[in-house]
N, C-alpha and C positions, 0 to 999 in steps of 0.2 A: 605134101606132108613130109616132114623130115623124120626118118627112122634112125635111131642111134644104136650102134653096137658098142657096148662097154667092155673094154679089155682092162683087167687088173692083174698086175704082176706082184706077187707077194714074195719078199725075200729079205735079205739083210746085207749090210756092208761086210766086205771081206769074204763073201761066199762066191767061189769061182763058178759054181753051177748057176748062181743068180746072174753073174756077169755074162755067162754064155747064153742064158735064157733072154736077157735083155737084148743082146745082139741079134738073136733069132727073131724075137718079136719086132724089133725096130726094122729089120730087113723085110720081113713079111708084110708088116703094115705099110711100109714104103711102097712095096710092089702093089699091094692091094689098092692103096689110094691112087696110085698112078694109073692102074688099069681101069678103075671104076670112076675116075674123076669126071669124065664127060658122059659116061653111060648111066651112072646111077647117082646123080647129084642129090637125090633124096636120102642118101645113106651117109651118115657121119660116123666116124670112129672116134671114141674118146678113150684115151689110154692113160692109166695112172699107175704109179708104182707105190707100194706100201712096204714099210720097213717093220718087221716084227720086233725089232729092238726098241721101237717107240710106241708100239701098239700092243698092249697086253692081251687084248681079246684075240687078235690075229696070232699072236705068239702061242697062246693056249690052244688054238684050233689047228695051226699049221706048222708048228716049229719042227716037227719030224719029217715034213714033206717038202720043204722049200727047195727050189722055187716052186711056187704054185701059180698057175695061170687060170684065171677065171674069165669066162666069156658070158656076159650078161648075168653075172652073179653065180654062175654054176662052174664047178671045177671042170676044166677042159683037160689039163695035163699037169703033172708035177715031176720034179727032179730034172728030167731032160725034156726040153720042149722040142717036139718034132715039127720042123717047118712045113713039111707036106701036109701033115694032119691039121695044123693051124690054118694053112692056106685053104684047104678043103672046107673047113668049118666056116671061115669067113665068106668063101664063095657061096656056100649053101645058104648062109644068112642073107647075102646080097640077092640071090635069086628068089628066095622066099619073100623078101621085102619088096621086090620090084613088081 
């Protein structure tokens, strides 16, 4: 059975904090997928970016907090994404799902 971890990064173009968050998320996801590739093949990570400049609903909800990182639809972090905290959350989900 395949379990999916959904990661959503909400931001906008021209936002330096969003650019920083993107780099952190990509680095942590790369590490996570590398570590769990052989051990937890039943875990898939889906990553999607959302731009508040083209989504009015997200703009109304998150415009003062971007970047916002959601894990499985729940706010994990905003403004500055902590790589250690993200890594820990992903590891916890991987252990819970195995």
